[in-house]
C-alpha atoms as one frame of an Amber mdcrd trajectory, in Angstrom:
protein
  -1.470 -56.547 -28.205   1.859 -54.658 -29.271   1.334 -51.711 -30.567   4.065
 -49.884 -32.624   4.105 -46.603 -30.978   4.616 -44.326 -34.485   1.069 -45.884
 -34.885  -0.025 -42.375 -32.549  -0.574 -39.048 -33.674  -0.256 -36.559 -30.327
  -2.195 -32.981 -29.798   0.382 -31.254 -27.914  -0.987 -28.663 -25.704   2.154
 -26.396 -24.813   4.718 -27.856 -26.575   6.543 -24.510 -27.603   7.085 -24.161
 -24.065  10.536 -24.845 -22.350   9.565 -28.495 -21.177   7.514 -28.847 -24.339
  10.000 -28.523 -26.246  12.314 -31.663 -25.304   8.820 -33.471 -25.196   8.295
 -32.959 -28.398  11.888 -33.845 -29.357  11.653 -37.081 -27.783   7.662 -37.514
 -29.693   9.613 -36.972 -33.033  12.901 -38.867 -31.930   9.871 -42.494 -31.193
   8.616 -41.281 -34.569   5.294 -40.443 -33.181   3.532 -38.005 -35.678   3.125
 -34.805 -33.925   0.527 -32.169 -33.232   1.510 -28.376 -31.717  -1.100 -26.359
 -29.623  -0.138 -22.664 -29.250  -2.254 -19.942 -27.851   0.084 -16.976 -27.238
   2.532 -15.168 -29.949   5.563 -17.107 -30.193   8.509 -15.972 -31.991   7.830
 -17.226 -36.366  11.888 -18.733 -35.795  10.609 -21.273 -33.225   7.234 -22.247
 -35.241   9.325 -22.320 -38.170  11.984 -24.928 -36.745   8.502 -27.176 -35.943
   7.424 -27.618 -39.059  11.260 -28.149 -41.332  10.323 -31.035 -38.731   7.062
 -31.787 -40.639   4.711 -30.497 -37.286   1.974 -29.227 -37.524   1.315 -25.862
 -35.023  -1.569 -24.693 -34.586  -2.515 -21.515 -33.239  -5.902 -22.011 -30.438
  -7.526 -20.114 -27.617  -7.430 -22.757 -25.164 -11.348 -21.203 -23.714 -12.538
 -21.739 -26.888 -13.588 -25.216 -26.623 -16.427 -25.198 -30.131 -12.799 -24.054
 -31.448 -10.899 -26.900 -29.971 -12.944 -29.497 -30.475 -12.491 -28.196 -34.376
  -8.704 -28.372 -34.809  -9.013 -31.551 -32.779 -11.528 -33.320 -35.797  -9.798
 -31.564 -39.007  -6.618 -32.728 -38.005  -6.933 -36.558 -36.623  -5.234 -38.870
 -38.238  -7.734 -41.349 -39.599  -6.601 -45.271 -38.242  -4.298 -44.235 -36.124
  -4.699 -43.554 -31.416  -4.801 -40.068 -31.095  -3.851 -38.270 -28.032  -3.964
 -35.111 -26.410  -0.580 -34.353 -23.618  -1.654 -31.028 -22.061   1.477 -29.289
 -20.523  -0.749 -26.042 -20.012  -0.582 -24.958 -16.679   2.633 -26.531 -15.945
């Protein structure tokens, strides 16, 4: 079965970090729908830059499993593959 890569939605933990930004742009270049998760205060201009590309950014507490579960269920896209990439701790 051949699957179109653009039929994917990625939750990306750490997508605003140094390495994460580069990977985020590659995912966007491949038409992958992207939701970036972050935990620390970020420069608002960084977040606005991603939002201008239609990328949803969500601040989360990675230690709060219930909050993460809610974020995943509330923001998953029906009908396509939803997955998680994590660069936390890298």
